[in-house]
C-alpha positions as CSV (number, residue, x, y, z in Angstrom):
1,M,237.0,112.8,192.0
2,M,236.5,111.2,195.5
3,G,236.1,114.6,197.0
4,E,233.5,115.6,194.4
5,R,231.3,112.7,195.5
6,G,231.8,113.5,199.2
7,F,234.3,110.8,200.1
8,L,237.3,111.2,202.4
9,A,240.3,110.1,200.3
10,D,242.7,110.2,203.3
11,F,242.5,109.2,206.9
12,S,242.6,112.0,209.5
13,D,245.5,112.6,211.9
14,A,243.4,111.2,214.7
15,A,242.7,108.0,212.8
16,R,246.5,107.6,212.0
17,A,247.3,108.1,215.6
18,E,244.8,105.5,216.6
19,L,246.2,103.1,214.1
20,D,249.7,103.5,215.6
21,R,248.3,102.4,218.9
22,V,246.4,99.3,217.6
23,P,248.0,96.1,219.1
24,A,248.4,92.9,217.3
25,A,245.2,91.0,216.6
26,P,243.9,89.3,219.7
27,V,243.4,85.6,219.0
28,A,243.0,83.7,222.3
29,P,240.0,81.3,222.6
30,G,238.0,81.5,225.7
31,A,234.7,80.6,227.3
32,D,232.7,82.4,224.6
33,V,235.2,82.0,221.8
34,R,235.6,78.6,220.2
35,D,238.9,77.2,218.9
36,L,238.2,76.1,215.3
37,R,241.8,76.5,213.9
38,A,242.2,72.9,213.1
39,R,239.4,72.9,210.5
40,L,240.4,73.1,206.8
41,W,239.4,76.7,206.4
42,A,240.3,78.4,203.0
43,S,239.7,81.7,201.3
44,I,238.7,82.1,197.7
45,D,239.0,85.6,196.3
46,N,240.5,87.6,193.5
47,D,244.1,86.9,192.7
48,D,245.4,90.2,194.2
49,S,243.0,90.5,197.1
50,R,244.6,91.0,200.5
51,D,241.5,92.2,202.5
52,L,240.2,88.8,203.1
53,D,236.8,88.9,204.8
54,Q,235.6,85.3,204.9
55,L,236.7,81.7,205.0
56,S,234.6,78.6,204.5
57,V,234.8,74.9,205.4
58,A,232.4,71.9,205.1
59,E,231.7,69.0,207.3
60,P,229.6,66.1,206.0
61,V,227.4,64.5,208.6
62,P,226.0,60.9,208.7
63,S,222.5,61.9,208.0
64,G,223.5,62.9,204.4
65,T,223.3,66.6,205.2
66,V,226.4,68.8,205.2
67,K,227.4,71.5,207.7
68,I,228.8,74.6,206.1
69,F,230.8,77.0,208.3
70,V,231.5,80.6,207.1
71,A,234.0,82.6,209.2
72,V,233.7,86.4,208.9
73,A,236.6,88.5,210.1
74,D,235.9,90.1,213.5
75,V,236.7,93.7,212.5
76,D,234.8,95.2,215.4
77,T,237.3,94.0,218.0
78,L,240.0,96.4,216.6
79,V,237.7,99.1,215.1
80,T,235.6,100.3,218.0
81,E,232.4,102.2,217.6
82,G,232.9,105.9,217.7
83,S,236.7,105.8,217.2
84,A,238.3,108.1,214.6
85,I,238.9,105.1,212.3
86,D,235.2,104.1,212.7
87,E,234.1,107.6,211.9
88,H,236.1,107.5,208.6
89,A,234.5,104.2,207.8
90,R,231.0,105.4,208.7
91,H,231.5,108.5,206.5
92,N,232.7,106.6,203.4
93,T,230.7,103.4,204.1
94,T,232.6,101.4,201.5
95,S,236.0,100.7,199.9
96,V,236.2,102.2,196.4
97,Y,237.9,100.2,193.7
98,T,239.2,101.9,190.6
99,A,241.7,101.2,187.8
100,G,243.8,104.0,189.3
101,G,243.9,102.6,192.8
102,I,242.0,101.4,195.8
103,F,240.5,103.8,198.4
104,P,240.0,101.4,201.4
105,M,237.3,102.0,204.0
106,L,239.8,101.0,206.7
107,P,243.5,101.6,206.9
108,E,245.5,98.9,205.1
109,R,247.3,97.8,208.2
110,L,243.9,96.6,209.4
111,S,242.0,95.6,206.3
112,T,245.0,93.7,204.7
113,D,246.6,92.5,207.9
114,L,245.3,92.6,211.4
115,T,241.6,92.2,210.5
116,S,242.2,90.2,207.3
117,L,241.9,86.4,207.5
118,G,245.3,86.0,206.0
119,E,246.9,82.7,205.1
120,N,248.5,80.8,208.1
121,E,247.3,83.5,210.5
122,D,245.2,82.9,213.6
123,R,242.3,85.4,213.6
124,L,239.1,86.1,215.6
125,A,235.9,85.6,213.6
126,L,232.2,85.3,213.8
127,V,231.2,81.9,212.5
128,I,227.9,81.1,210.8
129,E,227.2,77.4,210.9
130,M,224.5,76.0,208.6
131,T,223.2,72.5,208.2
132,I,222.3,72.1,204.5
133,D,219.9,69.4,203.3
134,A,220.5,67.5,200.0
135,D,217.9,69.8,198.3
136,G,219.6,73.0,199.4
137,G,217.5,73.8,202.4
138,V,218.9,75.3,205.6
139,A,217.7,72.8,208.2
140,A,219.5,74.4,211.2
141,S,221.9,77.2,211.9
142,E,224.0,78.7,214.7
143,V,226.2,81.8,215.2
144,S,229.2,81.9,217.4
145,R,232.6,83.5,218.0
146,A,235.8,81.6,217.2
147,V,239.5,81.6,216.5
148,V,240.1,80.4,212.9
149,R,243.1,79.8,210.7
150,N,243.3,80.2,206.9
151,H,245.0,77.1,205.6
152,A,244.9,78.0,201.9
153,K,244.6,81.4,200.1
154,L,243.0,80.5,196.8
155,S,241.9,82.5,193.8
156,Y,238.7,82.3,191.8
157,N,240.2,81.7,188.4
158,A,242.5,78.8,189.5
159,V,239.8,77.1,191.6
160,A,237.2,77.4,188.9
161,A,239.5,76.0,186.2
162,W,240.3,73.0,188.5
163,L,236.6,72.4,189.4
164,D,235.8,72.5,185.7
165,G,238.4,69.8,185.1
166,R,240.6,72.0,182.8
167,V,243.7,72.0,185.0
168,P,245.2,70.1,187.9
169,A,244.5,71.2,191.5
170,P,246.2,74.6,192.3
171,A,249.4,74.2,194.4
172,P,247.8,75.5,197.6
173,V,245.1,72.9,197.3
174,S,247.5,70.0,196.8
175,A,249.7,71.2,199.7
176,V,246.9,70.7,202.3
177,R,245.8,67.1,202.8
178,G,242.0,66.8,202.2
179,M,241.5,70.3,200.8
180,D,240.6,69.0,197.4
181,E,237.7,67.0,198.7
182,Q,236.8,69.8,201.1
183,L,236.3,72.2,198.1
184,R,234.4,69.7,196.1
185,V,231.9,69.2,198.9
186,Q,231.5,73.0,199.2
187,D,230.9,73.2,195.4
188,R,228.2,70.5,195.6
189,V,226.4,72.3,198.5
190,A,226.7,75.7,196.7
191,Q,225.0,74.2,193.6
192,A,222.2,72.7,195.7
193,L,221.7,76.1,197.4
194,R,221.6,77.8,194.0
195,K,219.2,75.3,192.5
196,R,216.8,75.8,195.4
197,R,216.9,79.6,195.0
198,H,216.2,79.3,191.3
199,E,213.3,77.1,192.0
200,H,211.9,79.9,194.1
201,G,212.5,82.5,191.4
202,A,216.1,83.7,191.8
203,L,217.4,85.4,188.7
204,E,220.5,84.1,186.9
205,L,222.0,87.1,185.3
206,E,225.4,87.5,183.6
207,T,226.6,91.0,183.1
208,I,230.0,92.1,181.7
209,Q,232.3,93.9,184.1
210,A,235.3,95.6,182.6
211,R,238.7,95.0,184.2
212,A,241.7,97.2,183.5
213,V,244.8,95.5,182.0
214,F,248.1,97.3,182.2
215,D,251.4,96.9,180.3
216,G,253.7,98.1,183.0
217,D,252.2,101.4,184.1
218,V,250.4,101.9,180.8
219,L,246.7,101.1,180.4
220,A,246.6,98.5,177.6
221,D,243.0,97.3,177.5
222,L,239.7,96.9,179.3
223,R,238.6,93.2,179.3
224,P,235.5,91.5,180.6
225,D,235.8,90.0,184.1
226,E,234.1,86.6,183.4
227,P,231.8,84.8,185.9
228,N,233.0,81.3,187.0
229,R,232.2,78.4,189.1
230,A,234.4,79.4,192.1
231,K,232.8,82.9,192.2
232,A,229.4,81.2,192.2
233,L,230.4,78.9,195.0
234,I,231.3,81.8,197.3
235,E,228.3,83.9,196.2
236,D,225.9,81.0,197.1
237,L,227.5,80.4,200.5
238,M,227.5,84.1,201.4
239,I,223.8,84.5,200.4
240,A,222.9,81.6,202.7
241,A,225.1,83.0,205.5
242,N,223.5,86.5,205.1
243,G,220.1,84.9,205.4
244,V,221.0,83.1,208.6
245,T,222.4,86.4,210.0
246,A,219.1,88.2,209.3
247,R,217.0,85.5,210.9
248,Y,219.3,85.2,213.9
249,L,218.9,88.9,214.7
250,D,215.2,88.8,214.2
251,G,214.9,85.7,216.4
252,H,216.7,87.6,219.2
253,G,214.5,90.6,219.0
254,F,217.1,92.8,217.3
255,P,216.6,95.1,214.3
256,S,218.7,94.5,211.2
257,L,220.0,96.4,208.2
258,R,218.4,94.5,205.3
259,R,219.6,94.6,201.8
260,V,216.5,94.8,199.6
261,L,215.7,95.0,195.9
262,R,212.1,95.9,195.3
263,T,210.0,94.7,192.4
264,P,211.3,96.1,189.1
265,K,210.6,99.8,188.4
266,R,210.1,99.2,184.7
267,W,208.5,95.8,184.5
268,E,206.5,96.8,181.5
269,R,209.7,97.3,179.5
270,I,211.0,93.9,180.6
271,V,207.7,92.5,179.3
272,E,208.3,94.3,176.0
273,L,211.9,92.9,175.7
274,A,210.5,89.4,176.2
275,A,207.8,89.8,173.6
276,G,210.4,91.0,171.1
277,L,212.1,87.6,171.6
278,G,208.9,85.7,171.2
279,E,208.3,85.2,174.9
280,R,205.4,86.2,177.2
281,L,205.7,87.5,180.7
282,P,202.8,88.3,183.0
283,G,201.6,91.8,183.4
284,D,202.6,92.0,187.1
285,P,206.2,91.5,188.3
286,D,206.9,87.8,188.8
287,A,210.4,86.6,189.7
288,G,209.7,83.0,188.9
289,A,208.4,83.8,185.4
290,L,211.3,86.2,184.8
291,G,213.8,83.6,186.0
292,A,212.4,80.9,183.7
293,F,212.5,83.3,180.8
294,L,216.2,84.2,181.5
295,A,217.1,80.5,181.8
296,R,215.6,79.8,178.4
297,R,217.4,82.7,176.8
298,R,220.7,81.7,178.3
299,H,220.3,78.3,176.6
300,A,218.9,79.6,173.3
301,D,221.4,82.5,172.8
302,P,224.4,82.4,175.2
303,V,226.4,84.9,173.2
304,R,223.8,87.6,173.6
305,F,222.7,86.6,177.1
306,P,225.0,89.2,178.8
307,D,223.3,92.0,176.8
308,L,219.8,90.8,177.9
309,S,221.1,90.5,181.5
310,L,222.4,94.0,181.4
311,S,219.0,95.3,180.1
312,V,217.1,93.5,182.9
313,V,219.5,94.8,185.6
314,K,219.1,98.4,184.4
315,L,215.3,98.0,184.3
316,M,215.1,96.4,187.8
317,G,216.7,99.4,189.5
318,S,219.1,99.5,192.4
319,G,219.3,97.8,195.7
320,E,219.1,99.7,198.9
321,Y,219.5,99.3,202.7
322,V,216.5,99.4,205.0
323,V,215.9,98.7,208.7
324,E,213.7,95.8,209.6
325,V,212.5,95.6,213.2
326,P,211.0,92.4,214.7
327,G,207.4,92.1,213.7
328,Q,207.8,94.3,210.5
329,R,208.6,92.7,207.2
330,S,210.8,94.3,204.6
331,A,210.5,94.0,200.9
332,G,213.0,91.2,200.5
333,H,215.3,90.8,197.5
334,F,213.5,90.3,194.2
335,G,216.6,89.2,192.3
336,L,217.8,86.6,194.8
337,A,214.2,85.4,195.6
338,V,214.9,85.6,199.3
339,R,213.1,87.6,202.0
340,D,215.7,87.5,204.8
341,Y,218.9,89.1,203.5
342,T,221.4,91.4,205.0
343,H,225.1,92.2,204.3
344,S,227.3,90.7,206.9
345,T,230.2,88.9,205.2
346,A,232.5,91.8,204.1
347,P,233.2,94.0,207.2
348,N,236.6,95.1,205.9
349,R,235.0,96.6,202.8
350,R,231.5,97.7,203.7
351,F,230.2,99.6,206.8
352,P,226.7,97.9,206.8
353,D,228.5,94.6,207.4
354,L,230.4,96.1,210.3
355,V,227.2,97.4,211.8
356,T,225.6,94.0,211.4
357,Q,228.6,92.4,213.1
358,R,228.2,94.7,216.1
359,L,224.5,93.8,216.3
360,L,225.4,90.1,216.1
361,K,228.0,90.3,218.9
362,A,225.6,92.2,221.1
363,A,222.9,89.6,220.5
364,L,225.4,86.8,221.3
365,A,226.5,88.4,224.5
366,G,223.1,89.4,225.7
367,R,224.0,93.1,225.6
368,A,221.9,96.1,224.8
369,L,221.5,97.3,221.2
370,P,224.7,99.2,220.0
371,Y,222.5,101.4,217.8
372,A,219.1,102.9,218.3
373,T,216.5,102.2,215.5
374,A,216.4,105.8,214.4
375,E,220.2,105.8,214.1
376,L,220.1,102.6,212.0
377,E,217.5,104.2,209.7
378,D,219.9,107.2,209.2
379,L,222.7,104.8,208.5
380,A,220.6,102.8,206.0
381,R,219.9,105.9,204.0
382,H,223.5,107.1,204.2
383,C,225.0,103.7,203.2
384,T,222.6,103.6,200.2
385,E,223.6,107.1,199.1
386,K,227.4,106.4,199.5
387,E,227.1,103.1,197.6
388,D,225.6,105.0,194.7
389,D,228.3,107.6,194.9
390,A,231.0,104.8,194.9
391,D,229.4,103.3,191.8
392,K,229.6,106.7,190.1
393,V,233.3,107.1,191.0
394,E,234.2,103.7,189.8
395,R,232.1,104.1,186.7
396,Q,233.7,107.5,185.9
397,V,237.2,106.1,186.3
398,R,236.3,103.2,184.0
399,K,234.9,105.6,181.5
400,S,238.1,107.8,181.7
401,A,240.1,104.7,181.0
402,A,237.8,103.8,178.1
403,A,238.0,107.3,176.7
404,L,241.7,107.1,176.7
405,L,241.6,103.7,174.8
406,L,239.0,105.0,172.3
407,E,240.6,108.4,171.6
408,P,242.5,107.1,168.5
409,R,239.2,105.5,167.2
410,I,237.1,108.7,166.8
411,G,235.0,108.2,163.6
412,Q,234.7,104.5,163.9
413,R,231.4,102.7,164.0
414,F,230.3,100.1,166.5
415,D,227.3,97.8,167.3
416,A,225.9,98.8,170.7
417,L,223.1,98.1,173.2
418,V,221.0,100.9,174.7
419,T,221.6,100.7,178.5
420,G,219.9,103.8,179.7
421,A,217.1,106.1,178.6
422,S,215.6,108.9,180.6
423,E,215.2,112.7,180.7
424,K,218.9,112.9,181.6
425,G,219.9,111.2,178.3
426,T,220.4,108.0,176.5
427,W,223.4,105.7,176.9
428,A,224.7,102.8,174.9
429,R,227.4,100.1,175.5
430,I,229.7,98.9,172.8
431,V,231.3,95.4,172.9
432,H,235.1,96.2,173.0
433,P,236.1,97.8,175.2
434,P,232.8,97.0,177.1
435,V,232.0,100.5,178.1
436,E,229.1,102.9,177.9
437,G,228.9,106.3,176.2
438,K,226.2,108.9,175.7
439,V,224.1,109.0,172.5
440,V,224.2,112.7,171.7
441,R,222.6,112.5,168.3
442,G,219.8,110.4,167.0
443,E,218.7,109.1,170.4
444,E,215.0,109.9,169.8
445,G,212.8,106.8,170.3
446,L,215.5,104.6,171.8
447,D,214.9,102.6,175.0
448,V,216.8,100.2,177.2
449,G,217.5,96.9,175.4
450,D,217.4,98.3,171.8
451,R,220.3,97.4,169.6
452,V,221.7,100.2,167.6
453,R,224.6,101.2,165.4
454,V,226.7,104.1,166.6
455,Q,229.6,106.2,165.6
456,L,232.2,107.5,168.1
457,V,232.2,111.3,167.7
458,A,234.1,112.6,170.8
459,T,236.0,111.6,173.9
460,D,237.1,113.6,177.0
461,V,239.5,111.6,179.1
462,E,239.6,114.0,182.1
463,R,235.8,114.0,182.5
464,G,235.3,110.4,181.3
465,Y,233.0,111.4,178.4
466,I,232.4,109.1,175.5
467,D,229.9,110.5,172.9
468,F,228.2,108.5,170.2
469,A,225.9,109.4,167.3
470,R,223.3,107.0,166.1
471,V,223.9,105.9,162.5
472,S,222.0,103.6,160.1
473,G,223.0,100.1,159.3
């Protein structure tokens, strides 16, 4: 499946030989590398994540503002440009995560060890420092290199349950003096950042992502991976850090790989969906109006809000990478309501982030550009294409898993939501398991966002096919 989409599933002999020669991670501070190991850095990620890309810490200051520090793993130090390992990463551009296994962009000895910000390990990092006002504005920022140390490896679910007041502090939080207050400050700042973005038109969406659940080695279920407060905390800090990175490169006369989401391709259908719910949206794309509409619908009908979110996501289209050179303005990100946005905080998992890291380090050191503008443009197109390919691989594996679970239920009927409608076909998603299938009969006249009753008529586990027929009722 990876090969069908043009991915390299294995590392070359040359890459393996390079890996054998990689030394232990260099950690010495120096004239241009700060020593920030004493700060109460912590990571928050999935329970089973080992490729830890970023840490965060907060520092309240007397003026009432808060300094937020985001440390990003310095992958470039051990993965040099043009090396065999780098060529593998450049070809695939991303790690691919499936129920059947992970295909890492970098060898695991790097991504889960030497270039991972592991607990109680000293690691080199790029640090993005942001002074955040009480209203969520970034008043000042700085980028530097540093040695950092992860004092607590935390998980989204445990931290979210504690922040919500449902459980006591997780053991790793209690074990580090001051970590509890540290996280509460970060949570407050993240909420202020989010509130400000929403005031500027950022969209608050809630889509359902299926997660494989195994009973031993046997696939037992696909369950929704729910959003939570800790995931939102990290998301908000990373969005702010990515904005600082983009502006830093621009301010130093460097081009950057921007992550953009253009105005929705099918805005007229979003307007129709709103009208069907008794709401009115303007005829031209308006992020502020759409954000306000979504906020009202979340409050009015929280149970069905993920379905509405999914419809809006499908109708907005996909994000892409573009190159912005100083003096030229890119499209910005419609969904986040920000103009300056790049990907820089996950260099173990995404190649655009590693490219951005090399640009940042060159700007910091006063060196020449590591990539010509034309090369960056080629990389932007390639990374966009491979991200789409990765989505297709991950989606096909999920659908194969769902086809396996649904195989005994052929003939059963389900409530569904239409998630895709084009010349290539019509697709609908059922609630449990939360997966899509193709509507092979009765699809005429259906469009994204329509609710429909379907009957499961066929599955093909190997190809990941799930076929529905539209039925009445």
